[in-house]
C-alpha positions in Angstrom: 0.0 0.0 0.0 1.5 3.3 -1.1 1.5 6.5 1.1 -1.2 7.9 -1.2 -3.4 4.9 -0.6 -2.9 5.2 3.2 -3.7 9.0 3.0 -6.8 8.3 0.8 -8.0 5.6 3.2 -7.5 7.9 6.2 -9.5 10.6 4.5 -12.2 8.1 3.6 -12.4 6.9 7.2 -12.7 10.5 8.4 -15.5 11.2 6.0 -17.5 8.0 6.8 -17.0 8.1 10.6 -16.9 11.9 11.3 -19.5 13.3 9.0 -22.6 11.8 10.7 -22.7 14.2 13.6 -21.6 17.4 11.9 -24.3 19.8 10.7 -23.2 21.7 7.7 -22.8 25.5 7.7 -24.9 27.3 5.2 -21.9 27.9 2.9 -21.0 24.2 2.9 -24.6 23.2 2.3 -25.1 25.5 -0.6 -21.8 24.7 -2.2 -22.7 21.0 -2.1 -26.2 21.7 -3.2 -25.0 23.7 -6.2 -22.5 21.0 -7.2 -25.2 18.3 -7.1 -26.4 19.9 -10.3 -23.0 19.4 -12.0 -19.5 20.7 -11.9 -19.1 24.5 -11.6 -16.5 27.1 -10.9 -16.3 29.2 -7.8 -18.0 32.3 -9.1 -20.8 30.2 -10.6 -21.4 28.5 -7.3 -21.5 31.9 -5.6 -24.1 33.1 -8.1 -26.2 30.0 -7.9 -26.2 30.1 -4.1 -27.6 33.6 -4.2 -30.3 32.6 -6.7 -31.3 29.4 -4.9 -31.5 31.2 -1.5 -33.4 34.1 -3.1 -30.7 36.4 -1.8 -30.7 35.2 1.8 -27.2 33.6 1.5 -24.2 35.2 -0.1 -20.9 33.4 -0.2 -17.9 35.7 -0.5 -14.8 34.7 -2.4 -12.7 34.2 0.8 -15.4 31.9 2.3 -15.9 30.1 -1.1 -12.2 29.2 -1.6 -11.6 28.4 2.1 -14.7 26.1 2.1 -13.8 24.4 -1.2 -10.2 23.8 0.1 -11.6 22.2 3.3 -14.1 20.1 1.4 -11.5 18.8 -1.0 -9.4 17.7 2.0 -12.5 15.9 3.4 -13.0 14.2 0.0 -16.4 15.8 -0.6 -15.5 17.6 -3.7 -12.6 17.4 -6.3 -11.1 20.0 -8.6 -11.2 19.3 -12.3 -10.2 21.3 -15.4 -12.8 22.6 -17.8 -13.0 21.0 -21.2 -14.9 24.0 -22.6 -13.2 25.6 -25.6 -11.5 28.9 -24.7 -11.6 28.3 -20.9 -9.6 25.1 -20.6 -7.7 26.4 -17.7 -10.8 27.3 -15.6 -10.9 25.4 -12.4 -14.1 23.6 -11.7 -15.3 21.8 -8.6 -17.2 18.5 -8.8 -19.1 16.6 -6.1 -17.7 13.2 -5.1 -19.8 10.3 -4.1 -18.8 11.0 -0.5 -19.9 14.6 -0.9 -23.2 13.5 -2.3 -23.8 11.2 0.8 -23.0 14.2 3.1 -25.5 16.4 1.3 -28.2 13.7 1.4 -27.6 13.2 5.2 -27.8 17.0 5.7 -31.1 17.2 3.7 -32.5 14.4 5.8 -31.4 16.1 9.0 -33.0 19.4 7.9 -36.2 17.5 7.1 -36.3 16.0 10.6 -35.9 19.5 12.1 -38.8 20.8 10.0 -41.0 17.8 11.0 -40.2 18.4 14.6 -41.1 22.1 14.3 -44.4 21.2 12.6 -45.3 18.9 15.5 -45.1 21.8 18.0 
């Protein structure tokens, strides 16, 4: 097993075992939600977040790139290069299967919270 495999395995274990009890911040939630529609660049995610939240959530560039860096370390997203003509060097972010699981767990958690509120 190479050092890369060991590193990848430790990241995978962290994602599987640590994510279950961590509610996502609004920024993380919207970044993952936007990427569930397909790969996108940072500015595109920022615009889509504002549109989806009807202006309630705005992600600044510092927050965006700090969050994407952290989510790449967790293995929730990966960076890919665009294959679009003329912007081949544009960095895009893509949701990983692990990131998709995290998003689905968060959506389920939020639904439970809403159900609890409706019972009151």
